[in-house]
N, C-alpha and C positions, 0 to 999 in steps of 0.2 A: 549372499543370495541377492540376485538382481531383481528389481521390481519390474513388472510389465507395464505399469501405468506411467504415462509421461508426467512430468512435473506440472504441466498445465492442467491435466485431468485431476491430479491430486489436489492442487490448489483450488480448483473449481469446486470439487467435492467438499473440501474443508470449509469453504465459505458458505456454500449452500446448506450444509448440515448445521453449521454454526448458527445461521440465522433462521433456519426452518424450525428448530426446536426451542426457540426462546418463547417465553410467555408474552412479554411486552418488549418489543425491540426499542431500546433507548439509543438511537443511532446519532443523536445530536452531538454527544461528546466525542464519538468516534469520527464524525464528520469534521468537527473542529480540530481534532488532533491530526487528521489527514491533511486538512488545509494548512495547518502550521508546518507540517513536514514538507509539503509541496512548496510553500513559500520560502522556507529555509533553503531547500535544495536549489530553487530557482535563483535566489539571491546569491548563493554560494557559487553557482555556475557563472552568473553574470560577473561576479567579482573576479573569478579565475580568468574569464575571457578578457576582462578589462586589464588585468595586470599582465596577461600574456601579450596583448597588443602593444603595450608601452615599451 
């Protein structure tokens, strides 16, 4: 069975429902985890580009 909602709509609904029904949003740990992931991906891409140029 194919869904009629796009992936973007489902992701948006997932995140809005996830944060709407929390009692106390403790987002600092999630923000730190997201920052670590972004920094890791950025450094990995920079390393890949640097080795590709050589």
